N, C-alpha and C positions, 0 to 999 in steps of 0.2 A: 791276283787274288788266290789262285790255286796254290801258288808257292807259299803265300802267307798262311793259308789254312793247313797246308801240309806241315810247315814248320811249327805251327801252333799246336797241332795235335801230337806231333812226334817229339817235341822238346818238352820234357816233363815240367820244367819251370814255367814255361809259357802256358802249358795246360793247367798248372796250378793257379796261375793268375787269371786264366779264363774263368775258372770256378769261383775265384775271389770276386771277379767282376760281376758274375751272375748273382752271387750271394749279396754283394754290396748293393746291387740295384734293387733286389727284393727288399732288403732292409731299408733302403731309402724310400721305397714305395709304402712300406708299412709306416714308417715315420711320417711321410707326407700326408697320408690319408687317414691315419688313426690319430696321431698327435695333432695334425692340422696346424702347423706353425703359420703365423701370419706371413703373407707375401709382401715384401717391401719393394717399392719402386720410386724413382725420383725423376731426374731430368730425362734419362733415356726413355722411360716409360711415357712421359708426356710427349716427347718427340714422336715416339712410335704411335701414340694415339692420333696425333695429327696426320701422320703418314697414312694410317689405316683409314682415316676419314677423308683422304684426298686433299688435305690442306698443306701438303708439302713438308719439307724438312724444317719445321718451325717449332718454337717452344713457348709455352704459356700464351700470353697475348702480345708477345714482343715480335712476332713474325719470324722470318728466316734466321737461322742460327748456325754457328760453328762451335757452340759450347761443348758438343760431343762429336766424336768421330762418326762416320756413316755406318760402320759395320753393325754394331750392336743394336742401335735403334731400328735398322732395317730387319734384323733378325727378329726382334720383338714384334714389329709391325706385321710381318708375315703371319705370325700365329694369331695376332689380333684380327687381322683381315680374314684369315681362314676360318676362325671360330665365329666371327660375326658378333662377338659380344665383348666389349672393352673390359667388362668386369670379370671375365673368365680368363684368369692369368695362369692357370695351372699348366697348360701345354708347354710354354717355354721353360717352366720350372722342371717339368718331367724330363725335357731334353737335357737341361743342365745336369740333373741328377744322373741321367744315362751316360753322358760324356765323362763325368768325373768318376763314374764307376770303373772306367777303363784306364784311369790314370795310373794305378799300380802296375798294370801290364806295360804301359808306355814308358813309365819311368824305369822299369826293369830293362826293357829293350834298349832304351837310350844308354843306360849304364853298360850294358853288355857290348854296345858298339864302341863306346869311348873310354871306358874304365875297366870295370870288372863285373862279371856276372854275379859273383857273390855279393858285392856291394849293391848291385841292382835289386837283389832279392830283399835285402834289408830295407832299402829305400822304398820299394813297392809296398812292403808291409807297414812302414812308418806312415805312408800316405793313407793306406787303407784304414788305419786306426786313428787317424788325426781327426778329432771331432769338429774342428773349425771347418775343414773342407767338406765334412759330411753335412753340416748345417747350411753352408753358404749358398747353395743353389736356390734357396728360398728368397734370396735377394736378387732383384732384377737389375744387376749391374754386370759389367762385361768381364769381371774376374774369372768366372768359371770357363767361359769360352776362350778367353785370352790365354789362360795357362794350358788348357787342353791343346789348342792349336799351336802354341809355342813349343810344347814338348814334341808334338808331331812334326813341327818345323825342324827341331833339332835332330830328330831321327832322319828326316829327309836330307839334311846336310850330309850325314854319313852314307846314306844310300846313294846320293849323287856322287860322292867321292869314290865309292866303289864301282859305280857304273852310271854314266850319264843317261838320264831319261828326261825327256821334255815334260812329262807329266809332273815330276818332282820339281823341275826348274820353274814351271809356271806357278805351281803352288808356293814355292819358296819365295819367288819374287813378289807375288800378289800379297802374301801375308806380311812380308817385310814392309811393303807400302801401307797396308791396312793397320799393322801394329803401330807404325809411326803416327798414323792419324788417331788411333785409339789411345795410345800411351806413348807420348814422345820420348820419355826417358828410356824406353826399350830400344831405341834405334842404335845407340852406341854399343850396348851389349850384343845385339844381333850382328852388327858389323864386325865386332871383334870375333864372334863365333864363326862368321864366314871366313875371316882372315886366318883363323886357327885351323879350319877344316878343309876348305876348298882351294884348288889351284886358281890362279888369276883368270884363266880362260873360262873356267866353270863359273866363277863368281860374277864375271862381267855379263854372263848370259841372264843373270837374275835381274839386273838393274832395269832393263826396259819395262819389265812387268811391274816393278815397284814404282817407277816413274809414271807409268800409265795411270795407276791409282791416284798417286799424289797429284799429278797434273790435272786429272779430271776434277778433283776436289778443289784445287787452286783455281781452275777455270770457272767452276761454279761460283766460287767466292768473288771472282772478278766481275762476273756478270750480275751477281746479286748485290754486292756491297761496293763495287767500284775499285777494289783492290784484291789481289790474289791472296787466298788463305791457304797457307802451306801445311797447316795442321789444324787442330781444334783451336783456332785463333782466339775466339772469344774467351775460352777458358784461361788462356795465357794473359789476356788483357785484364781480367778481373780477379784472377786467383790471388795475387799478392795483396791488393788493396782490401779485398773482402775478408782476408784473414785477420785484419786489424779492426774489423767491425766488433763492437762490444758483445754481440751475440756469439761470435766465433772465437774471440780472443781468449787465450789460456787464462790470463789474469787481467785486471784493469790496467796494469802497468803496460800491457801490450795492446791497448785499445786506443782508438783515435777519439778526438773530442766529439761532443754532441753535434757541433756544427758540421764537421766532416762526415759524421754518421748520417746526418740528414741528406748531405750531398750524395753519399754513396747510395742511399735508398732511392733518391730521385733519379739517379743515373741508371740504376739497376732495372727500372721498369721501362726504360726507353727502348725503342728498336735498336738492335745490335749495331747498325750502321752509325748511329749517333752515340749510343752509350758506350760501346767498346773502346774507341780511341780516347774518350774522355776519362774512362776508368783507368786506362793505362797511364795517361798523363797524371792523374791524381795519385796513382801508385808511386810514380817517380817523385812527386812532390812530398808525399809522406816519407819516402825513403830518405830524402834530403833532410827533412825536419827531424825525424827520429834519430838519425845519425847511425853510422856504421857499427858503433860499439853496441848500441841497444839491439840493432837488427841481428848482429852476430850472436849476442847473448840469447835472443829468442830462438834463433836457428839452432843453437846448441841444445837448448831445452827441448825443442821440437824433435831433434835427433834422438834424444834419450827416450822421449815419449813414443817415437816410432817403434822402438824396440820393446816397448811395454804395452800399455793399454791407453787409448785416447781418453782425455779428461771426461768426455761425456759419459763414459762407462764406469768411472771411478767409484760411484756410489752403489753400483750393482754388486752386491755381495751374495747373490743367490747361488745355490748349489749348481744350478744349471749353467750359470755363466762361468763359474769356476771350472766346471768340467769342459765346457765348449771352448773357452778361450784362455782363462788365466793360467791354469795348470799346463796346457799345451805350450804356451809362449814361454813359461819358465823352463820347461824341459827342453824345448827347442833351443833356447838361448844358451843353456848350460852345455848341451851336446854340441851346438854349433861352434862355440869358442874352443871347446876341447878338441873337436874334430879339425878345426883350423890348425891347431898346434901339431896334431898328428899328421894332418894332410900334407904339410910341407915335407915330411919325410917320404911319403908315398907318391903323392900326386901334386908336386909343387906347382906346375903350370895351371892345372885345373883349380887348385885351391886359391891361387892368386886371382883367377877369373871369377870365382864365386865371391871372394872378398871385394873385388872391384865392382861387380854388379850390385852387391849389397850396399856398398858405399854410394854408388850412383843413385840408387832408389832412395836411400836415406837422405842424401843431400837434396835431391829434387823435391821431396815432400817436405823436408824440414824448412826449406826456404819459403814455403807458403803455409800450409797447415797440415796437421796430421789428425784430422777429426774422425777418420773412419778406419775400422779394422781391416777392410779389404785392401788398403794400400800395402800393408805388410804381406798379405797373402799373395800379392802379385809376385813376390820374390821368395816367399817362405818355402815353396815347393823345391826350389833350387837349393836352398840351405839344408834341406833334408839329406842331401848327399854328404855334406860334412858331418851331419848328425850320424849318418850311417858309418862313416869312417871312425867316429868316436866309439860307437857301439862295438864294432869289430875289433878295434884296438883293445877295448876293455875286456872283451871276451878272450882275446889273445893273451892278455896279461893274467887273467883269472884262471884260464884252463891250459895255458901253454901251448895253444894250437897254432900251427903255421898260419902266417898272415895271408889272407886273400888267396888261399890255394883252392882252385876249383877242381 
């Protein structure tokens, strides 16, 4: 901690981002308490309410669940229990705002370790002025904590490579396991990052801590449902079939019949032990009936939507929504693809990594549904690095300045 504070106050860039973090948090508090945006919550919040009331890790009236990973509902439950008022949701929102206030600093530090300090300064500022990340802590979903801890995890990889410390090893292993339970699609990118950064001896020391988390969750599933649950199993069992429900389908072309809809609705209210396997089997049946061609067509359309705006928001033409999401996604997309072209000249390996991660997240969500903005935000912070590459290259071309000279 002493070394961190010393470096923080004597490195002028980190001191700059310290001030940015303080100003960002103040601006967020003004926004939260003067504008008073509505606080949204869904499955995680319902599980947290059950936990705070001593009813276990359960959802709605269906009993025990694996629809969500354990980390974020436990985070919410702690504040609900601490406050003693289920309707008082501002404490976790404040914590999420606080954590994202320091993302510019963390993004700079990560870039300084793996790429370029100059690029890190640009990426930190891009995040600081990204309105979607400014607003999103008002939503009680795991995205704010996931991206904060994942960036910290990335910094930890480089710290561990420079000098092995058990504190970093424990954190890296535990978050690897928890991230798999929260967002299974993150496992492959995280394993690739480990392989790119650590030596085998160091990497293997992380595995027991990851397996400890995953094994405990799987054991809980075996004792509760009669079979081990290696991730948020119920989410996987129903994700595909529920995306064909008329209420969630992009168009009627991608919706199941009224008979199948009624069957989905009847299974969805059953306890998970009965409803989960039945929904999974029904999903396989729909896959066979729809045919690979139609499924591939829908997946391709979903992939395009993932890079734009989910259909549920298409009718929103308000100035606020244009500022918070539409304009940012247009600018990020343009700079991202331009940065990918330039990135191959400067950081080929890293550019391939970012493109791979983006493709994995796109494919994962496109195979099911892309109804929520937060799905793209899970990976958009990483895409800002290629946006930064594009901006620096454009500056270089306009002003003739040396590229990435610190």
